[in-house]
N, C-alpha and C positions, 0 to 999 in steps of 0.2 A: 874884520876877518872872522872873529869868533861868531858873530851873528850869522855870517854866511854858512859856517860849518853847521850851526844848529839848524838852519833852515833846510839844509839838504840831508838831515838825518832821516832815518827810516820812520821814526815816530812823527816827524813833522809832515810827512807826505800824506795827502788825503787817501782814505781807503777807497779802493775800487769797488764798484757795485758788483756783487757776486754774479757770475754767469748763470747759475741755476735760477736765480730770481728772475733774470731776464727771460730764461726759458719758460718759467711759470707764466709770466705775462704773455709770452708768445703763444703758449698753449691756450690761455684764456681768450686771446684775440681770435685764434683759429677756431675755437669752440663757438664763439659768437658768429663768426663768418659762416661756419657750417650750418648753424641753426637758421640764420637769416636766408642764406642762399638756397637751401634745400627745402626748408619747412615753410618759410614765409613768402614764397613766390608761387604763382600759379603753375609756371612751367616746371618748377622743382617738384611740386606735389604731383603733377600729372606724370612726370617721368618716374618718380619713385613708386607711386601707386601702381603704375602699369607694370613695373618690375615685380612688385609684390604679388599682384594678381597672376602674372605669368608663372611665378615660382609656386604659387599655391595650386595652380591647375596643371602645371607640367614642368616643375623645376627639377632640382637634383634628385636622383633616385639612388645614388651610390649609398649603400648602407654604412659606409665608413663615416660619412658626415652625420648621419642620424645617430651613430654611436657616440659622437662627441657631445650630443645634447640630450638625447632621450634616455629614459630608463634610470636616471640618477647616476650612471657610471661617470659621466663627465664631471658632475659635482664631487663625487668621491675622489677622483683623480686630482682635481683642483685643490681639494682640501688636503690631500696627502702632500702635494707639492708645497702648499702653504705652511704645513707643519714642518716640513723639511727646511724651508726658508727660515722659519723662526729658529730652528735649531742652529742653522749656520750663523744667523745673526747673534745669538747668545754666545756661541763658541768664539766668534771673531771679535765682537765688541761688547759682550756682556749686556748690561742694561741698555746702553745706547742702541745696540743692535736689535734687541727685542722691541724697544719702543719704535724704532724705525720701521720694522716689519709691520707691527700693529697699526702704526700711523698711516702707512702707505695703503695697505689693504683695507683697513677699516675706514680711513678717510675717503678713499676713492669710492668704495661701496656706498657710504652715506651720502656723498656728494651726488652720485648718480641717482639715488633714490629721491633725494630732495629736488633735483632738477626735473626728473621725470614725473613725480607725483604731486609736487607742490608748486614749484616756481615756473615751469614752462608749460605752455599749452599749444596744441596744434590747431591753428585756425582752419576753418572749413572753407578752403579756397577752391577746391576741385573735388566735386562730389563723384565718388565711385563706389563700387561694391566692397572696397577694402575698408576694414575697420579704421575709424578716424581718431581713435584714442592716441595720446602722445606716447611714443615709444623711444624717444630721444632722451638720453643716450642708451645704448644697449647694456643691460646688466651683465649678460654673459661675457661680452667682450671686455667690459670694465674689469670684471673679476679676473679674467685670464691675464690681461695686461698689467693689472695691479700686482699680481703675484710675480710676474716677470720683472717689473721695475723694482720691487722689494728685493728679489733675489739678486738682481744686478747691483743694488746699493750695498748689500752686505757681502758681496763677493770681492775678492782682491781686485785691485784696479787693473792689473794686467790681463785678467781673464774676463773683465766686464764686457768688452766688445763681443766676445764669443758667446757669452750668456745672452746678451740682448739680441745678437744676430740669430742664434739658434732658436731661442725662445720665441722670437717674433714670427717664425714659421708656424709654430703651434697656434699662436694668437691669430694669425692670418687664416688658419684652417677653421678656427672657431668662428671667425667673422664670416668667412665664405659659407659655412654651414648655416648660420642664422639667416643669411640672405637667400641662399639657394633653397632652403626649406620654406621660405616665405614667412619667417618669424620676425624679421627686422628689415628695415630699409638700409641702404648703404650709408646714409648720413648717421644712422644710429651707431654703426660700427666705428666710424671715424670719431664720433663723439665719445664713445667708450674709451678708445685709445687716448684721446686728448685729455680726458678727465684724469686717467691714471698718470699721464705724463705731467700734468699740472700739479697734482698732489705729490708725485715723486720728486719733482724739482723743488717744491716748497720744503719738503722734509729734508732733502739734501742740503738746501741752503742753511737750515738751522742746525742739523745734526752733523754735517760734514766738516772736515778740517783739511788743510793742505790744498786749498783751491789755487788754481792758477788764474791769472788775470790777463787775458790776451788782448790783442788789438781791439779798439772800439768797434771795428767792423763786425766782430763776432757778436757783440751785443745787439747791433742792428739786425744782423741775420737771425739771431735768436728770437727777436720780436716779430719778424715778418715771414721768415721762411716756412714756419709750420702752416701758414695759411695757403701756401701754394698747392698742397695736395688736395684739399677740398675744393679749391677754385678750379683746378684742372679737371678734377672728377666731375664737377658740376657742368663744365663745358661739354665734356664727353657725353654725359647723361642727357643733356639738353639737345644734343645733335642727333641722338638716336631717333629713328622714325617708326620702329615697330616695337611691340612688347618684348619680343625675343631679343632684339638688340639692346633694349633697356636692361633686361635681366643680365645679359652678358656683360654689359658695361658696369652694372652694379656689382657683379662678382669680381670684376677686375679691380674696382675701387676698394672693395673689402679686402682683397688679397694684397694689394699694394700698400694700403694705408698703414697697417701695423709695422711692416718692415721699414718703411720710410721714417715713421715716427721713432722707431727704435734706433735707427741710424742717427737721427738728430740727437737722441739722448746720449749716444756714445760721445758726441762732441760736447754737449752741455755738461755732462757729468765728469768730463776728463779732469783729473787732478783732485777730485773729491774722494776722500777716504774717511770712513767712520772711525771715531775714537782716537783720531790722531790730534794730539794737542801739542802746542809748542812747549819745549822744556822750560822749566822754571828759570833756568840760568840764562835764557835768551835775553831777557830784559837787562840783567846785570852785564851781559856781554856788550850790549849796545851802549849802555852807560859808560862802561870802561873804555870802549872804543872812542866815544866822544871826548872823554877826559884826556885820553892820550893825544888825540888830534889837537885839542886846545893847547895842551902843553907844548906840542911841537910847533904850533903857530906862534906862540909867544916867545919860544926859545929862538 
């Protein structure tokens, strides 16, 4: 009987795989799916290059979108929000909060630059007048999404869904601007969002406390659901028959990608709180409980 009691104790139970780690793997899988489906297929390149060409010759003319990217104002605003996020992190979790913000923003930016400039290449499968250099992932979208993810992580858990939901609209606007102005392809914007989600989930897995461990179906969903957005977008883009339709579909993909990924992060980061550690007395409480149970069994 004593052996049975020990076997069912909390410490004897195996640790559940943290949900943010599954989310990071899911983002990595989706990143690979996006790059292969859009960049490494003839139809994908034809559709994206057609959208870029259409944007460069007759894309968005709304000055509001240009304002987000041109003249350095967008960079200034992003830097201001990043500093605000760092302040929130220090206020709420001190050193852990500061490291979290720096790790998410710096790690996402570094990962994107490594992927774009060193690790990934765009094969010449479909020759057009559009520049053939690799633009995957988008640095603009990565930066905006990384600041949003960092701010969500250092925010109180109860307001995190509102931070991600509201901020994703801004990220979507940046993504639409890069596509509509002919600066980036839709896959680049998806890649930027996924890189930030990947790094954010990894940081949350190491720096967060108080995680919940839901049904195993959540882990399966975390692995494969992020790939749905790029796959559906790829089907939409491939079915377009004119350059104007391809640009419209590309703008839709850019506009929808960030909010959907942010919605996934709401579920993946549920229960994660920075700086929350189990009290030192918890272990003594479990040991005392086991001893009392053993005594009751023998009596």
